[in-house]
Backbone as CSV, one residue per row, in Angstrom:
resi,resn,N_x,N_y,N_z,CA_x,CA_y,CA_z,C_x,C_y,C_z
1,MET,24.855,75.553,94.346,24.639,75.865,95.753,25.989,76.052,96.437
2,THR,26.100,77.085,97.294,27.358,77.364,97.975,27.610,76.368,99.087
3,THR,28.871,76.312,99.549,29.220,75.418,100.651,28.417,75.761,101.897
4,ALA,28.236,77.068,102.154,27.464,77.486,103.324,26.019,77.010,103.234
5,ALA,25.452,77.084,102.034,24.070,76.624,101.848,23.973,75.126,102.043
6,LEU,24.969,74.415,101.534,24.972,72.960,101.734,25.038,72.629,103.212
7,ASP,25.868,73.346,103.953,25.990,73.097,105.392,24.671,73.338,106.103
8,ARG,23.917,74.335,105.651,22.614,74.580,106.281,21.645,73.446,106.016
9,HIS,21.741,72.847,104.817,20.823,71.766,104.448,21.188,70.452,105.109
10,TYR,22.488,70.186,105.275,22.901,68.862,105.709,23.953,68.938,106.801
11,SER,23.632,68.328,107.938,24.605,68.270,109.020,25.608,67.154,108.771
12,SER,25.240,66.160,107.965,26.099,65.017,107.687,26.905,65.267,106.420
13,SER,28.234,65.086,106.514,29.064,65.263,105.322,28.709,64.243,104.257
14,GLN,28.259,63.050,104.684,27.874,62.015,103.729,26.683,62.469,102.897
15,HIS,25.677,63.035,103.544,24.498,63.493,102.806,24.845,64.690,101.924
16,ARG,25.736,65.531,102.397,26.175,66.654,101.578,26.882,66.149,100.317
17,GLU,27.738,65.158,100.478,28.442,64.586,99.334,27.461,63.975,98.343
18,ARG,26.430,63.325,98.872,25.429,62.724,97.986,24.705,63.786,97.173
19,TYR,24.372,64.901,97.807,23.681,65.941,97.049,24.577,66.508,95.956
20,GLU,25.850,66.668,96.263,26.760,67.208,95.257,26.764,66.352,93.991
21,ARG,26.526,65.030,94.143,26.505,64.144,92.984,25.294,64.386,92.088
22,VAL,24.195,64.845,92.681,22.963,65.018,91.905,22.608,66.482,91.701
23,ALA,23.514,67.389,92.090,23.204,68.811,92.014,22.911,69.268,90.590
24,ARG,23.486,68.594,89.594,23.218,68.943,88.193,21.845,68.472,87.737
25,LEU,21.233,67.585,88.532,19.986,66.942,88.103,18.750,67.464,88.813
26,MET,18.916,67.939,90.055,17.754,68.346,90.824,18.121,69.465,91.785
27,PRO,17.168,70.366,92.054,17.430,71.426,93.033,17.483,70.850,94.446
28,ALA,18.070,71.600,95.361,18.212,71.125,96.735,16.861,70.810,97.368
29,VAL,15.834,71.574,97.002,14.522,71.335,97.601,13.988,69.956,97.212
30,GLU,14.295,69.496,95.992,13.860,68.160,95.588,14.650,67.099,96.351
31,TRP,15.959,67.320,96.487,16.764,66.375,97.256,16.299,66.327,98.710
32,ASP,15.912,67.487,99.257,15.413,67.517,100.633,14.207,66.604,100.818
33,ALA,13.389,66.509,99.769,12.206,65.655,99.846,12.581,64.190,99.989
34,HIS,13.790,63.822,99.540,14.271,62.444,99.652,15.034,62.186,100.955
35,TYR,15.386,63.265,101.667,16.321,63.146,102.782,15.850,62.162,103.855
36,GLU,14.580,62.248,104.250,14.073,61.382,105.313,14.141,59.904,104.907
37,LEU,13.786,59.612,103.665,13.840,58.222,103.189,15.273,57.720,103.103
38,VAL,16.171,58.566,102.631,17.579,58.161,102.551,18.098,57.823,103.948
39,ALA,17.797,58.671,104.919,18.249,58.432,106.289,17.635,57.152,106.859
40,ALA,16.345,56.906,106.555,15.681,55.699,107.048,16.307,54.450,106.451
41,VAL,16.627,54.493,105.153,17.261,53.342,104.509,18.654,53.115,105.091
42,ASP,19.392,54.184,105.325,20.718,54.046,105.935,20.634,53.321,107.275
43,ALA,19.647,53.710,108.098,19.489,53.085,109.415,19.113,51.616,109.290
44,LEU,18.230,51.309,108.347,17.807,49.922,108.152,18.941,49.056,107.603
45,LYS,19.778,49.623,106.747,20.939,48.865,106.257,21.825,48.441,107.420
46,HIS,22.042,49.351,108.341,22.874,49.028,109.511,22.195,47.972,110.376
47,GLU,20.894,48.125,110.585,20.149,47.189,111.437,20.109,45.791,110.841
48,ARG,19.958,45.698,109.534,19.808,44.399,108.855,21.138,43.821,108.380
49,ASN,22.227,44.541,108.540,23.511,44.162,107.947,23.305,43.898,106.455
50,ALA,22.823,44.946,105.785,22.428,44.830,104.382,23.341,45.659,103.492
51,VAL,23.425,45.240,102.243,24.126,45.998,101.213,23.150,46.222,100.067
52,ILE,23.200,47.405,99.476,22.296,47.739,98.378,23.090,47.828,97.084
53,LEU,22.689,47.013,96.099,23.310,47.009,94.779,22.336,47.652,93.794
54,ALA,22.827,48.578,92.991,21.950,49.290,92.054,22.495,49.216,90.639
55,HIS,21.613,48.906,89.721,21.999,48.904,88.305,22.151,50.345,87.822
56,ASN,22.908,50.503,86.747,23.160,51.833,86.189,21.893,52.543,85.715
57,TYR,20.792,51.819,85.546,19.552,52.427,85.081,18.634,52.892,86.214
58,GLN,19.067,52.806,87.437,18.207,53.190,88.550,18.025,54.703,88.650
59,ARG,16.957,55.095,89.367,16.708,56.513,89.610,17.914,57.151,90.311
60,PRO,18.235,58.407,90.022,19.388,59.050,90.666,19.336,59.043,92.187
61,GLU,18.149,59.218,92.776,18.076,59.253,94.239,18.355,57.898,94.866
62,VAL,18.113,56.812,94.113,18.487,55.476,94.577,19.966,55.233,94.294
63,TYR,20.377,55.522,93.085,21.759,55.292,92.639,22.757,56.056,93.511
64,HIS,22.501,57.337,93.730,23.423,58.172,94.500,23.057,58.266,95.977
65,GLY,21.781,58.014,96.289,21.328,58.237,97.654,21.587,57.098,98.613
66,VAL,21.376,55.835,98.175,21.450,54.721,99.125,22.294,53.543,98.648
67,ALA,22.672,53.503,97.373,23.394,52.333,96.862,24.812,52.267,97.411
68,ASP,25.234,51.054,97.754,26.614,50.815,98.196,27.513,50.444,97.022
69,PHE,26.897,49.916,95.974,27.661,49.538,94.783,26.745,49.669,93.582
70,CYS,27.276,50.238,92.496,26.506,50.412,91.265,27.291,49.824,90.102
71,GLY,26.567,49.337,89.095,27.264,48.781,87.945,26.310,48.172,86.943
72,ASP,26.896,47.492,85.948,26.081,46.772,84.974,25.786,45.373,85.509
73,SER,25.118,44.561,84.712,24.682,43.244,85.188,25.858,42.368,85.618
74,LEU,26.946,42.413,84.851,28.106,41.589,85.176,28.764,42.054,86.476
75,GLU,28.906,43.350,86.632,29.522,43.883,87.847,28.674,43.584,89.082
76,LEU,27.358,43.683,88.947,26.475,43.365,90.077,26.581,41.886,90.448
77,ALA,26.663,41.029,89.432,26.792,39.593,89.700,28.093,39.298,90.436
78,ARG,29.184,39.901,89.991,30.473,39.676,90.646,30.454,40.163,92.090
79,TYR,29.817,41.307,92.325,29.757,41.832,93.689,28.919,40.909,94.577
80,ALA,27.787,40.444,94.057,26.931,39.558,94.840,27.673,38.290,95.242
81,ALA,28.516,37.782,94.344,29.240,36.534,94.611,30.213,36.676,95.767
82,ARG,30.697,37.892,96.018,31.665,38.083,97.100,31.099,38.869,98.281
83,ALA,29.805,39.135,98.276,29.192,39.934,99.338,29.311,39.251,100.693
84,THR,29.575,40.033,101.724,29.669,39.501,103.092,28.473,39.892,103.944
85,ALA,27.635,40.795,103.465,26.451,41.209,104.219,25.451,40.054,104.319
86,ASP,24.567,40.124,105.312,23.527,39.105,105.468,22.416,39.274,104.441
87,VAL,22.174,40.523,104.050,21.056,40.846,103.162,21.580,41.629,101.964
88,ILE,21.130,41.232,100.770,21.437,41.960,99.537,20.127,42.522,98.994
89,VAL,20.046,43.837,98.852,18.890,44.463,98.209,19.297,44.795,96.786
90,LEU,18.633,44.179,95.823,18.985,44.377,94.418,18.045,45.413,93.811
91,CYS,18.555,46.604,93.588,17.776,47.660,92.949,17.976,47.540,91.445
92,GLY,17.093,46.805,90.847,17.147,46.498,89.422,15.869,45.757,89.079
93,VAL,15.990,44.678,88.331,14.814,43.895,87.946,15.003,42.448,88.397
94,ARG,13.953,41.647,88.224,13.925,40.335,88.859,15.082,39.426,88.433
95,PHE,15.422,39.397,87.141,16.477,38.469,86.740,17.797,38.810,87.427
96,MET,18.025,40.083,87.729,19.244,40.485,88.441,19.230,39.974,89.879
97,ALA,18.057,40.059,90.521,17.940,39.546,91.886,18.109,38.031,91.903
98,GLU,17.556,37.357,90.896,17.735,35.905,90.815,19.204,35.541,90.632
99,THR,19.908,36.302,89.796,21.327,36.031,89.584,22.114,36.213,90.877
100,ALA,21.772,37.262,91.632,22.431,37.472,92.927,22.170,36.299,93.863
101,LYS,20.941,35.798,93.884,20.604,34.668,94.752,21.351,33.412,94.316
102,LEU,21.504,33.199,93.022,22.247,32.032,92.540,23.688,32.059,93.031
103,LEU,24.274,33.245,93.069,25.679,33.381,93.431,25.903,33.567,94.930
104,ALA,24.836,33.900,95.630,24.919,34.062,97.089,23.740,33.334,97.729
105,PRO,23.688,31.998,97.589,22.506,31.247,98.020,22.237,31.300,99.525
106,ASP,23.271,31.599,100.316,23.096,31.657,101.764,22.665,33.034,102.237
107,LYS,22.546,33.995,101.329,22.131,35.349,101.681,20.635,35.535,101.449
108,THR,20.063,36.494,102.163,18.705,36.939,101.860,18.805,37.986,100.763
109,VAL,18.211,37.695,99.608,18.249,38.624,98.475,16.852,39.200,98.284
110,LEU,16.773,40.517,98.295,15.483,41.205,98.223,15.344,41.988,96.922
111,LEU,14.172,41.928,96.322,13.796,42.759,95.186,12.704,43.706,95.672
112,PRO,12.940,45.024,95.698,11.988,45.938,96.321,10.603,45.998,95.694
113,ASP,10.459,45.605,94.447,9.139,45.617,93.811,8.962,44.341,93.003
114,ALA,7.956,43.561,93.345,7.730,42.267,92.690,7.411,42.409,91.208
115,ALA,6.931,43.577,90.789,6.539,43.777,89.396,7.685,44.299,88.526
116,ALA,8.884,44.398,89.090,10.031,44.875,88.313,10.555,43.729,87.451
117,GLY,10.001,43.622,86.265,10.343,42.519,85.371,11.239,42.975,84.236
118,CYS,11.160,42.289,83.097,12.017,42.609,81.949,11.386,42.016,80.708
119,SER,11.209,42.835,79.684,10.577,42.339,78.454,11.424,41.271,77.786
120,LEU,12.740,41.382,77.881,13.604,40.352,77.302,13.442,39.029,78.041
121,ALA,13.475,39.083,79.357,13.348,37.862,80.145,12.011,37.178,79.899
122,GLU,10.998,37.997,79.653,9.661,37.445,79.442,9.445,36.942,78.023
123,SER,10.428,37.163,77.140,10.251,36.784,75.730,10.591,35.327,75.453
124,ILE,11.092,34.604,76.464,11.482,33.211,76.237,11.214,32.389,77.498
125,THR,10.867,31.127,77.287,10.572,30.210,78.385,11.517,29.012,78.331
126,PRO,11.596,28.239,79.416,12.403,27.008,79.364,11.966,26.066,78.247
127,ALA,10.667,25.996,77.999,10.169,25.133,76.926,10.684,25.591,75.565
128,ASP,10.807,26.908,75.385,11.348,27.434,74.126,12.794,26.975,73.927
129,VAL,13.579,26.986,75.002,14.976,26.552,74.903,15.041,25.071,74.549
130,ARG,14.197,24.279,75.187,14.187,22.834,74.890,13.796,22.589,73.444
131,ALA,12.862,23.372,72.924,12.446,23.224,71.521,13.584,23.599,70.570
132,LEU,14.342,24.635,70.911,15.496,25.012,70.096,16.537,23.902,70.077
133,ARG,16.778,23.297,71.225,17.738,22.187,71.288,17.260,21.011,70.425
134,ALA,15.961,20.766,70.426,15.429,19.658,69.622,15.607,19.934,68.126
135,ARG,15.482,21.212,67.735,15.639,21.564,66.315,17.105,21.604,65.893
136,HIS,17.995,21.794,66.869,19.432,21.897,66.568,20.204,20.975,67.508
137,PRO,20.102,19.670,67.300,20.728,18.707,68.222,22.226,18.935,68.368
138,GLY,22.691,18.909,69.601,24.116,19.021,69.869,24.679,20.425,69.853
139,VAL,23.859,21.428,69.519,24.347,22.812,69.469,24.215,23.432,70.869
140,PRO,25.306,23.993,71.406,25.228,24.583,72.750,24.388,25.855,72.764
141,VAL,23.880,26.186,73.945,23.008,27.348,74.099,23.644,28.346,75.059
142,VAL,23.753,29.577,74.609,24.185,30.686,75.453,22.988,31.579,75.695
143,CYS,22.734,31.901,76.946,21.635,32.813,77.262,22.191,34.125,77.798
144,TYR,21.613,35.194,77.355,21.903,36.521,77.886,21.442,36.541,79.343
145,VAL,22.098,37.336,80.164,21.754,37.388,81.578,20.315,37.863,81.790
146,ASN,19.764,38.572,80.814,18.377,39.030,80.887,17.409,37.878,80.618
147,THR,17.472,36.868,81.453,16.605,35.694,81.374,16.296,35.232,82.783
148,SER,15.232,34.485,82.929,14.882,33.942,84.236,15.851,32.839,84.635
149,ALA,15.881,32.539,85.917,16.716,31.430,86.389,16.279,30.124,85.731
150,ALA,14.972,29.974,85.499,14.471,28.747,84.871,15.012,28.587,83.458
151,VAL,15.126,29.672,82.711,15.709,29.614,81.369,17.207,29.347,81.468
152,LYS,17.885,30.016,82.377,19.328,29.791,82.540,19.628,28.321,82.830
153,SER,18.736,27.663,83.577,18.978,26.268,83.951,18.967,25.340,82.745
154,GLU,18.394,25.792,81.625,18.335,24.991,80.402,19.509,25.270,79.464
155,CYS,20.392,26.188,79.852,21.442,26.649,78.945,22.825,26.188,79.404
156,ASP,23.771,26.254,78.484,25.139,25.815,78.776,25.965,26.909,79.430
157,ALA,25.703,28.147,79.072,26.467,29.266,79.631,25.628,30.525,79.559
158,CYS,25.915,31.417,80.468,25.254,32.717,80.521,26.260,33.777,80.074
159,CYS,25.770,34.928,79.656,26.662,36.022,79.286,25.981,37.346,79.585
160,THR,26.763,38.418,79.561,26.223,39.766,79.585,26.619,40.447,78.283
161,SER,26.165,41.663,78.091,26.513,42.367,76.850,28.004,42.653,76.780
162,SER,28.664,42.712,77.932,30.094,43.032,77.931,30.976,41.837,77.593
163,ASN,30.460,40.611,77.715,31.310,39.442,77.442,30.656,38.410,76.529
164,ALA,29.597,38.803,75.817,28.827,37.859,75.008,29.702,37.153,73.976
165,GLN,30.518,37.897,73.252,31.360,37.278,72.224,32.352,36.301,72.852
166,ALA,32.956,36.687,73.960,33.940,35.822,74.619,33.303,34.530,75.104
167,VAL,32.084,34.619,75.648,31.397,33.415,76.122,31.065,32.505,74.949
168,VAL,30.536,33.061,73.875,30.207,32.266,72.686,31.438,31.526,72.175
169,GLU,32.540,32.228,72.052,33.749,31.614,71.497,34.395,30.623,72.461
170,SER,34.142,30.788,73.769,34.739,29.881,74.750,34.197,28.466,74.641
171,LEU,33.038,28.307,74.021,32.428,26.983,73.909,33.112,26.118,72.852
172,GLY,33.885,26.734,71.966,34.627,25.980,70.965,33.761,25.252,69.958
173,ALA,32.559,25.756,69.719,31.624,25.108,68.792,31.502,25.933,67.518
174,PRO,31.248,25.298,66.371,31.108,26.048,65.121,29.829,26.867,65.052
175,GLU,28.804,26.463,65.820,27.561,27.221,65.884,27.016,27.189,67.297
176,VAL,26.311,28.255,67.652,25.793,28.419,69.014,24.398,29.020,68.932
177,ILE,23.486,28.484,69.712,22.163,29.094,69.887,22.325,30.233,70.894
178,PHE,21.802,31.425,70.547,21.951,32.596,71.417,20.569,33.167,71.708
179,VAL,20.198,33.213,72.985,18.875,33.704,73.372,19.017,34.739,74.493
180,PRO,18.004,35.641,74.661,16.844,35.821,73.789,16.952,37.043,72.882
181,ASP,18.003,37.892,73.033,18.023,39.182,72.341,18.511,39.047,70.903
182,GLU,17.633,39.317,69.960,17.966,39.196,68.536,19.038,40.197,68.119
183,TYR,18.970,41.423,68.657,19.922,42.451,68.243,21.312,42.186,68.817
184,LEU,21.389,41.762,70.059,22.690,41.411,70.627,23.272,40.208,69.890
185,ALA,22.416,39.253,69.543,22.873,38.083,68.784,23.480,38.513,67.444
186,ALA,22.829,39.455,66.764,23.336,39.936,65.477,24.660,40.670,65.655
187,HIS,24.775,41.415,66.746,26.017,42.137,67.027,27.160,41.154,67.261
188,VAL,26.893,40.104,68.027,27.920,39.082,68.260,28.283,38.391,66.948
189,ALA,27.265,38.041,66.163,27.496,37.336,64.898,28.403,38.128,63.964
190,ALA,28.300,39.463,64.039,29.098,40.310,63.161,30.566,40.367,63.574
191,HIS,30.872,39.861,64.766,32.242,39.967,65.282,32.880,38.611,65.586
192,THR,32.261,37.532,65.129,32.818,36.209,65.386,32.606,35.313,64.174
193,SER,33.423,34.289,64.069,33.239,33.309,62.995,32.245,32.224,63.383
194,VAL,31.821,32.207,64.640,30.831,31.232,65.098,29.475,31.568,64.480
195,ARG,28.793,30.578,63.950,27.446,30.799,63.406,26.469,30.935,64.568
196,ILE,25.725,32.037,64.585,24.801,32.312,65.675,23.369,32.002,65.247
197,ILE,22.687,31.202,66.047,21.271,30.892,65.833,20.491,31.714,66.852
198,PRO,19.765,32.757,66.406,19.152,33.681,67.354,17.716,33.337,67.726
199,TRP,17.240,34.016,68.753,15.845,34.031,69.155,15.338,35.454,68.970
200,GLN,14.061,35.633,68.683,13.556,36.965,68.353,12.973,37.685,69.561
201,GLY,13.818,37.901,70.566,13.422,38.711,71.715,14.021,40.100,71.604
202,HIS,13.344,41.087,72.199,13.817,42.467,72.138,13.582,43.154,73.481
203,CYS,14.398,44.169,73.758,14.190,45.035,74.919,13.231,46.147,74.530
204,GLU,12.175,46.333,75.296,11.164,47.325,74.946,11.700,48.752,75.007
205,VAL,12.796,48.979,75.706,13.410,50.307,75.762,14.304,50.530,74.552
206,HIS,15.247,49.624,74.325,16.248,49.836,73.284,15.687,49.705,71.870
207,GLU,14.660,48.901,71.684,14.150,48.718,70.325,13.389,49.941,69.824
208,ARG,13.091,50.904,70.712,12.374,52.109,70.278,13.282,53.119,69.580
209,PHE,14.596,52.991,69.765,15.514,53.894,69.072,15.593,53.517,67.594
210,THR,15.859,54.494,66.748,16.044,54.226,65.317,17.348,54.868,64.842
211,GLY,17.912,54.285,63.800,19.131,54.842,63.234,18.926,56.250,62.714
212,GLN,17.752,56.516,62.139,17.484,57.840,61.577,17.514,58.913,62.652
213,GLU,16.867,58.655,63.786,16.859,59.671,64.828,18.248,59.875,65.413
214,VAL,19.026,58.788,65.525,20.393,58.928,66.031,21.221,59.784,65.093
215,ARG,21.110,59.556,63.795,21.858,60.365,62.832,21.426,61.826,62.878
216,GLU,20.124,62.065,63.058,19.632,63.443,63.139,20.159,64.142,64.384
217,TYR,20.108,63.460,65.523,20.658,64.022,66.764,22.143,64.336,66.588
218,ARG,22.839,63.393,66.000,24.293,63.530,65.867,24.651,64.695,64.946
219,ASN,23.962,64.794,63.804,24.244,65.881,62.862,23.939,67.243,63.467
220,ALA,22.905,67.305,64.289,22.509,68.583,64.883,23.425,68.999,66.031
221,SER,24.007,68.035,66.724,24.761,68.349,67.946,26.250,68.076,67.864
222,GLN,26.668,67.291,66.868,28.058,66.841,66.775,28.483,66.076,68.031
223,ALA,27.550,65.361,68.610,27.830,64.613,69.836,28.473,63.270,69.520
224,TYR,29.212,62.757,70.489,29.794,61.418,70.425,28.705,60.446,70.863
225,VAL,28.398,59.453,70.028,27.256,58.569,70.269,27.725,57.204,70.756
226,LEU,27.193,56.783,71.905,27.492,55.467,72.464,26.184,54.697,72.561
227,ALA,26.141,53.502,71.979,24.894,52.730,71.916,25.061,51.373,72.571
228,HIS,24.004,50.928,73.213,23.977,49.600,73.823,23.656,48.568,72.748
229,PRO,24.304,47.388,72.776,24.068,46.398,71.712,22.685,45.756,71.727
230,GLU,21.818,46.118,72.674,20.428,45.685,72.603,19.628,46.533,71.613
231,CYS,20.255,47.565,71.043,19.576,48.423,70.066,19.555,47.755,68.690
232,PRO,18.611,48.152,67.820,18.586,47.627,66.452,19.880,47.926,65.706
233,GLY,20.145,47.129,64.679,21.390,47.227,63.942,21.647,48.587,63.325
234,ASP,20.589,49.272,62.824,20.824,50.579,62.202,21.250,51.618,63.226
235,VAL,20.842,51.437,64.482,21.297,52.323,65.557,22.776,52.087,65.837
236,LEU,23.164,50.815,65.909,24.570,50.489,66.167,25.455,51.002,65.033
237,ASP,24.963,50.923,63.801,25.732,51.413,62.655,25.942,52.924,62.734
238,ALA,25.001,53.632,63.338,25.078,55.096,63.424,25.914,55.573,64.602
239,ALA,26.308,54.658,65.486,27.008,55.036,66.716,28.519,55.089,66.516
240,ASP,29.176,55.859,67.376,30.641,55.889,67.409,31.201,54.738,68.228
241,PHE,30.435,54.279,69.206,30.885,53.200,70.078,29.682,52.338,70.436
242,VAL,29.894,51.018,70.504,28.852,50.075,70.904,29.394,49.243,72.062
243,GLY,28.650,49.181,73.155,29.110,48.375,74.279,28.173,48.437,75.461
244,SER,28.521,47.691,76.493,27.730,47.632,77.722,27.785,48.965,78.453
245,THR,26.977,49.107,79.479,26.976,50.370,80.217,28.321,50.631,80.885
246,SER,28.960,49.606,81.413,30.275,49.809,82.019,31.310,50.179,80.955
247,ALA,31.195,49.598,79.771,32.112,49.941,78.684,31.883,51.374,78.206
248,MET,30.623,51.823,78.238,30.342,53.218,77.893,31.072,54.166,78.839
249,ILE,31.004,53.876,80.137,31.667,54.726,81.128,33.172,54.757,80.888
250,ALA,33.757,53.583,80.643,35.194,53.511,80.399,35.579,54.299,79.143
251,THR,34.736,54.239,78.117,35.020,54.957,76.881,34.925,56.463,77.076
252,LEU,33.943,56.914,77.850,33.836,58.345,78.142,35.050,58.835,78.925
253,GLU,35.523,58.021,79.845,36.719,58.399,80.600,37.929,58.551,79.673
254,ARG,37.978,57.694,78.677,39.114,57.714,77.763,38.981,58.827,76.717
255,GLN,37.784,59.009,76.164,37.587,59.940,75.060,37.356,61.383,75.518
256,GLN,36.613,61.559,76.619,36.285,62.893,77.141,35.733,63.811,76.040
257,PRO,34.668,63.393,75.334,34.109,64.258,74.288,33.388,65.454,74.913
258,PRO,33.295,66.571,74.221,32.564,67.712,74.788,31.071,67.458,74.925
259,ARG,30.509,66.651,74.024,29.086,66.295,74.081,28.946,64.803,73.822
260,ALA,28.019,64.186,74.516,27.821,62.740,74.357,26.350,62.400,74.418
261,MET,25.972,61.363,73.656,24.632,60.790,73.714,24.758,59.313,74.042
262,LEU,24.049,58.874,75.069,24.023,57.465,75.431,22.723,56.883,74.924
263,ILE,22.811,56.000,73.947,21.602,55.405,73.374,21.297,54.151,74.183
264,THR,20.643,54.408,75.303,20.275,53.363,76.248,19.232,53.961,77.188
265,GLU,18.896,53.286,78.264,17.932,53.813,79.235,18.451,55.139,79.779
266,CYS,17.596,56.180,79.802,18.133,57.524,79.972,18.527,57.876,81.401
267,SER,18.167,57.077,82.398,18.671,57.338,83.744,20.187,57.202,83.805
268,MET,20.742,56.433,82.896,22.187,56.196,82.856,22.954,57.518,82.771
269,ALA,22.566,58.390,81.843,23.260,59.668,81.682,23.134,60.511,82.938
270,ASP,21.943,60.524,83.555,21.765,61.268,84.797,22.715,60.768,85.878
271,ASN,22.831,59.456,85.987,23.597,58.872,87.079,25.095,59.097,86.965
272,ILE,25.611,59.144,85.743,27.064,59.275,85.599,27.508,60.700,85.308
273,SER,26.562,61.618,85.144,26.936,62.974,84.731,27.850,63.660,85.742
274,SER,27.687,63.354,87.028,28.545,63.999,88.035,29.996,63.558,87.908
275,ASN,30.229,62.403,87.293,31.603,61.932,87.090,32.281,62.607,85.899
276,PHE,31.460,63.284,85.078,31.994,63.904,83.853,31.503,65.350,83.756
277,PRO,31.978,66.221,84.636,31.460,67.599,84.659,31.738,68.388,83.385
278,ASP,32.718,67.958,82.588,33.069,68.694,81.378,32.351,68.176,80.136
279,ILE,31.523,67.141,80.318,30.779,66.581,79.182,29.324,67.018,79.259
280,GLN,28.814,67.516,78.159,27.384,67.825,78.064,26.663,66.585,77.559
281,PHE,25.731,66.072,78.356,24.992,64.875,77.964,23.680,65.270,77.302
282,LEU,23.474,64.785,76.094,22.220,64.979,75.387,21.395,63.721,75.586
283,ARG,20.115,63.865,75.875,19.324,62.727,76.327,18.151,62.426,75.401
284,PRO,18.361,61.632,74.355,17.204,61.069,73.637,16.623,59.988,74.526
285,CYS,15.576,60.307,75.280,15.276,59.564,76.507,14.198,58.494,76.353
286,ASN,14.543,57.264,76.681,13.592,56.174,76.849,13.795,55.599,78.245
287,LEU,12.771,55.648,79.063,12.850,55.111,80.422,12.342,53.680,80.462
288,CYS,12.993,52.838,81.275,12.515,51.474,81.480,11.445,51.495,82.570
289,PRO,10.202,51.112,82.252,9.142,51.160,83.269,9.404,50.214,84.422
290,HIS,10.157,49.146,84.187,10.447,48.177,85.240,11.505,48.716,86.211
291,MET,12.580,49.290,85.672,13.606,49.888,86.524,13.020,51.025,87.362
292,GLN,12.101,51.781,86.759,11.538,52.933,87.452,10.617,52.544,88.600
293,ARG,10.254,51.277,88.704,9.399,50.836,89.808,10.148,50.845,91.142
294,ILE,11.469,50.804,91.088,12.251,50.805,92.322,12.397,52.239,92.805
295,THR,11.920,52.499,94.007,11.962,53.835,94.597,12.579,53.756,95.985
296,LEU,12.920,54.916,96.536,13.425,54.941,97.910,12.400,54.347,98.873
297,ALA,11.129,54.642,98.643,10.084,54.116,99.526,10.002,52.598,99.446
298,SER,10.128,52.041,98.232,10.044,50.581,98.113,11.288,49.912,98.688
299,VAL,12.446,50.583,98.612,13.653,50.035,99.234,13.505,50.012,100.748
300,ARG,12.966,51.084,101.300,12.749,51.117,102.755,11.786,50.015,103.190
301,THR,10.667,49.885,102.478,9.688,48.855,102.831,10.292,47.462,102.707
302,SER,11.089,47.261,101.666,11.734,45.966,101.459,12.620,45.596,102.646
303,LEU,13.386,46.555,103.147,14.255,46.295,104.294,13.464,46.136,105.586
304,GLU,12.399,46.888,105.727,11.574,46.768,106.927,10.935,45.386,107.014
305,ARG,10.404,44.905,105.891,9.634,43.659,105.874,10.438,42.456,105.387
306,LEU,11.662,42.704,104.949,12.488,41.665,104.310,11.722,41.003,103.161
307,SER,11.203,41.844,102.300,10.420,41.382,101.146,10.852,42.187,99.923
308,LEU,10.670,41.714,98.786,10.332,40.378,98.335,11.595,39.533,98.354
309,ALA,11.625,38.490,99.178,12.794,37.616,99.247,12.779,36.639,98.077
310,ILE,13.865,36.600,97.336,13.973,35.745,96.157,14.299,34.315,96.581
311,GLU,13.525,33.375,96.073,13.772,31.952,96.311,13.770,31.239,94.958
312,ILE,14.721,30.338,94.769,14.822,29.597,93.522,14.838,28.106,93.840
313,PRO,13.916,27.316,93.300,13.887,25.871,93.585,15.226,25.210,93.281
314,ASP,15.598,24.250,94.095,16.899,23.593,93.949,17.101,23.000,92.566
315,GLU,16.037,22.417,92.007,16.179,21.754,90.709,16.442,22.755,89.581
316,ILE,16.075,24.010,89.778,16.368,25.061,88.811,17.707,25.719,89.133
317,ALA,17.951,25.939,90.414,19.148,26.678,90.828,20.438,25.997,90.400
318,ALA,20.485,24.670,90.452,21.736,23.966,90.141,22.206,24.248,88.722
319,GLY,21.320,24.076,87.742,21.692,24.317,86.356,21.926,25.790,86.065
320,ALA,21.088,26.654,86.631,21.231,28.094,86.395,22.541,28.605,86.989
321,ARG,22.877,28.124,88.178,24.127,28.554,88.819,25.335,28.108,87.985
322,ARG,25.264,26.934,87.428,26.357,26.429,86.601,26.561,27.340,85.383
323,ALA,25.481,27.770,84.747,25.581,28.641,83.574,26.175,29.992,83.942
324,VAL,25.751,30.551,85.087,26.256,31.857,85.506,27.716,31.754,85.949
325,GLN,28.044,30.710,86.687,29.426,30.557,87.145,30.386,30.337,85.989
326,ARG,29.914,29.709,84.918,30.762,29.552,83.732,31.116,30.920,83.160
327,MET,30.152,31.819,83.166,30.389,33.176,82.703,31.430,33.876,83.576
328,LEU,31.303,33.763,84.885,32.232,34.404,85.797,33.619,33.768,85.749
329,GLU,33.671,32.454,85.591,34.941,31.760,85.514,35.706,32.175,84.261
330,LEU,34.999,32.393,83.172,35.649,32.851,81.951,36.331,34.192,82.198
331,GLY,35.634,35.087,82.934,36.223,36.381,83.250,37.480,36.273,84.071
332,ARG,37.499,35.350,85.042,38.682,35.163,85.880,39.837,34.584,85.056
333,THR,39.517,33.657,84.147,40.555,33.050,83.317,41.192,34.087,82.398
334,ARG,40.369,34.938,81.790,40.874,35.956,80.863,41.683,37.011,81.591
335,ALA,41.356,37.251,82.882,42.050,38.278,83.635,43.404,37.801,84.132
336,SER,43.578,36.477,84.245,44.816,35.933,84.832,45.950,35.857,83.818
């Protein structure tokens, strides 16, 4: 679309800039359909003194249209911990909103759709963690951030995919219980001398990929393959790079391959494509049904009604906050 055409569509330079980010993904007429909702959310953010945080897997119109900050789970947690707004709208899934509330207990934290859950988080309960501790007395427990606050409260430390190995090794133990993702646990085990005791949880999005299909895509396209460590081991073996979503972005910035495949939730490639105009993204696409529940309409309703406000009982919050803060403190120590 020409500059003159953009000017006809948008009187606001901000809205014009937003469309330019998604121009590779949708025609102007589709973006126009979102315009009223984007403007309404902007007004409500100002009225509520709110900030919107969006995970990298969010819909492009949410990610580029209304989010004030985007990132992976670790980056969202760090931002929530330092947020100055009165209201935090977490465009992601419930465990992310709970993590934000743990780190910003005096803020109103909103999840736009109550049904935005996570198959990994639902694969383990606090009772399961207690049973693991009983079977392995004295062994510390690390939980992936994709867990409920109640599960985190039973664990010694929390981690994300970007710092899982560092968190495991920071405990100084010869063996560590790692929950709930079996594939991430195996990935960590392959890169550390610490013995990992896993739990058999899986992400319903990442476990659908197979090594065979990745190799077929790669042979046909000669694309650079980046895979999330929640994928099965044969997928990771077939990839050129394995890491978190933020690490994928950093690697693309460094490598600048002509073609790339992101073996993760497929909204990710849509959202970052405007940052890499010279890279052709190939999309073996698996969408997360939970992430897709967050829409511009649900964000607007959430701000209008201040719902769904996340609340965590004090007896759960204390232990869960300790596990999450240990993860963040490790990052600060390593950075200093």
